C-alpha positions in Angstrom: -5.8 13.0 10.0 -6.0 9.5 11.5 -6.1 8.6 15.2 -4.4 5.7 17.0 -5.9 4.4 20.2 -3.2 3.0 22.5 -3.4 1.5 26.0 -0.6 1.3 28.5 -0.4 0.9 32.3 -1.5 4.5 32.8 -4.6 4.2 30.6 -5.7 5.1 27.1 -3.8 7.3 24.8 -4.8 8.9 21.5 -2.2 9.8 18.9 -3.1 12.0 15.9 -1.1 11.2 12.7 -1.3 12.3 9.1 -3.0 9.6 7.2 0.0 9.2 5.0 2.2 8.2 8.0 -0.1 6.2 10.2 1.0 2.9 8.7 4.6 3.8 9.5 3.8 4.5 13.1 1.9 1.2 13.5 4.7 -0.7 11.8 7.2 1.0 14.1 5.3 0.1 17.2 4.9 -3.5 16.1 8.7 -3.7 15.3 9.6 -2.2 18.7 7.2 -4.7 20.4 8.9 -7.6 18.5 12.4 -6.5 19.3 12.0 -5.3 22.9 12.3 -8.8 24.2 15.8 -9.0 22.7 17.2 -6.2 24.8 19.6 -7.4 27.5 18.9 -4.6 29.9 16.7 -5.5 32.9 14.4 -2.5 32.7 13.0 -2.7 29.2 10.7 0.1 28.3 7.0 -0.8 28.3 5.2 -0.3 25.0 1.5 0.4 24.7 -1.0 -2.0 23.2 -2.3 -0.8 19.8 -6.1 -1.1 20.1 -7.5 0.7 17.1 -7.1 3.2 14.3 -9.8 5.5 13.2 -10.4 8.6 11.0 -12.7 10.5 13.3 -12.4 11.0 17.0 -14.4 13.1 19.4 -13.1 12.8 23.0 -15.9 13.3 25.5 -13.9 12.7 28.7 -11.8 15.8 29.6 -9.3 13.5 31.4 -8.0 12.4 28.0 -6.3 14.4 25.3 -4.9 13.9 21.8 -1.1 13.7 21.5 0.3 14.9 18.2 2.2 12.2 16.2 5.5 14.2 16.3 5.3 14.6 20.0 4.6 10.9 20.5 7.5 9.8 18.3 9.8 12.3 20.0 8.9 10.8 23.3 9.6 7.3 22.0 13.0 8.5 20.7 13.9 10.0 24.0 13.0 6.8 25.9 15.0 4.5 23.6 18.0 6.9 23.3 18.2 6.9 27.1 18.6 3.1 27.3 22.0 1.8 28.4 22.0 -1.3 26.1 25.4 -2.8 25.3 24.6 -6.1 23.6 21.6 -5.5 21.3 22.2 -3.2 18.3 19.8 -0.5 19.6 20.9 1.9 16.9 18.8 0.1 14.3 15.7 0.8 16.3 16.7 4.4 17.0 17.3 4.8 13.3 13.7 3.7 12.5 12.3 6.0 15.2 14.4 9.0 14.0 13.4 8.4 10.4 9.7 8.7 11.2 10.5 11.7 13.4 12.3 13.5 10.6 9.4 12.9 8.2 6.9 14.3 10.7 9.2 17.3 11.4 9.4 18.0 7.6 5.6 17.8 7.3 5.2 20.3 10.2 7.5 22.7 8.4 5.5 22.6 5.2 
């Protein structure tokens, strides 16, 4: 398992991902960050800053918790699926999110 440290306006977030899929999550977040500025809707979703990736994590502060990768990607999918974008081809971003989501669902079933 690998852990991704993210920071958004609400604070730090820790996401646990299988090592085999961590690169995909980081690449997805970078792609979304690059493309979000092209959306024409006024209320663009805010994406977290990717701060670090590590193999071991021990959280000492009880105010923080670890989010499973599938849960995090599912939340991303819901946020982007709810957007009312008419100009930018949002379906391409949703396709990438859903592809990773499907892979993680398959891993959970195994």
